[in-house]
C-alpha positions in Angstrom: 24.9 -21.9 30.6 21.7 -23.4 32.2 18.6 -21.2 32.4 16.5 -21.5 35.5 12.8 -22.1 34.9 12.1 -19.0 37.0 14.1 -16.8 34.7 11.9 -13.9 33.7 13.5 -13.8 30.2 11.5 -17.0 29.3 8.3 -15.1 30.1 9.1 -12.0 28.1 7.7 -13.2 24.8 5.2 -10.6 23.7 2.7 -12.4 21.4 0.8 -9.2 20.5 4.0 -7.5 19.4 5.1 -10.5 17.4 1.7 -10.6 15.7 1.8 -6.9 14.9 5.3 -7.2 13.4 4.2 -10.2 11.3 1.2 -8.3 9.9 3.2 -5.1 9.4 6.1 -6.9 7.6 3.8 -8.9 5.2 1.0 -6.5 4.5 0.4 -5.4 0.9 1.3 -1.8 0.1 -1.6 0.5 -0.7 -1.4 2.8 -3.7 -3.6 5.1 -5.7 -3.6 5.3 -9.5 -3.8 9.0 -10.4 -4.5 10.4 -13.9 -3.1 13.9 -14.5 -4.5 16.0 -17.3 -4.3 19.5 -18.7 -7.1 21.9 -17.9 -5.9 24.8 -20.1 -2.7 26.1 -21.5 -1.0 27.7 -18.6 1.7 26.4 -16.3 -0.7 25.9 -13.5 -3.6 24.4 -15.6 -3.1 20.9 -14.5 -5.6 18.7 -12.6 -5.7 15.1 -11.5 -8.2 12.4 -10.5 -7.8 9.2 -8.6 -9.1 6.5 -11.0 -8.2 3.3 -9.1 -6.8 1.9 -5.9 -4.4 -1.0 -5.6 -2.6 -3.4 -3.4 1.0 -4.4 -4.2 1.9 -7.8 -2.7 5.2 -9.0 -1.5 5.9 -10.9 -4.7 5.4 -7.7 -6.7 1.9 -8.6 -8.1 -0.7 -5.8 -7.8 -4.4 -6.0 -7.6 -6.2 -2.9 -8.9 -9.8 -1.8 -8.5 -11.2 0.9 -10.7 -13.0 3.8 -8.9 -15.8 4.1 -11.4 -16.5 0.4 -11.6 -15.3 -2.2 -14.1 -13.5 -5.4 -13.6 -10.5 -5.7 -11.3 -7.0 -5.9 -12.8 -4.2 -8.2 -11.7 -0.8 -6.8 -12.9 2.7 -8.2 -12.7 3.7 -4.9 -11.1 2.0 -1.7 -9.9 4.0 0.4 -12.3 2.2 -1.3 -15.2 -0.9 0.8 -14.6 0.1 3.1 -17.4 -1.0 0.5 -19.9 -4.6 0.8 -18.6 -5.1 4.4 -17.4 -4.3 7.9 -18.7 -3.9 6.9 -22.3 -5.9 9.8 -23.8 -4.1 12.8 -25.4 -2.9 15.2 -22.7 -3.2 12.6 -19.9 -0.7 10.6 -18.0 -1.0 8.1 -15.1 1.2 7.4 -12.2 1.2 5.4 -9.0 1.1 7.3 -5.7 2.1 5.2 -2.7 0.5 5.6 0.6 2.7 5.3 3.7 0.3 5.3 6.6 1.6 5.9 10.1 1.9 2.6 11.7 1.8 2.3 15.5 2.6 -0.8 17.6 -0.2 -2.0 19.8 -0.2 -1.0 23.4 1.0 -3.6 25.8 -1.9 -5.5 27.3 -2.9 -4.5 30.8 -1.7 -6.9 33.4 
């Protein structure tokens, strides 16, 4: 089938939408490193603190920045944070993934 140069389908490419999808599909995932600890002996005597923030890249590598300062960490995987945080007695660390609401850009005004 031959397509006419006046075919509106040829002009329907939405660069802004394509750009948004590229960024959305390749963006690193944001996560917090949380340390949980006991603050007493009861069932509800737990507390937690965010001790670092990280970005997990498409290849699985994670870059982590400590909240209180200190050097950055580059880990083979985000789940490896337990080797560096929450190692004291009564503490444990875990990764909490952020899943922000993502909205496509509005179509440009004509």
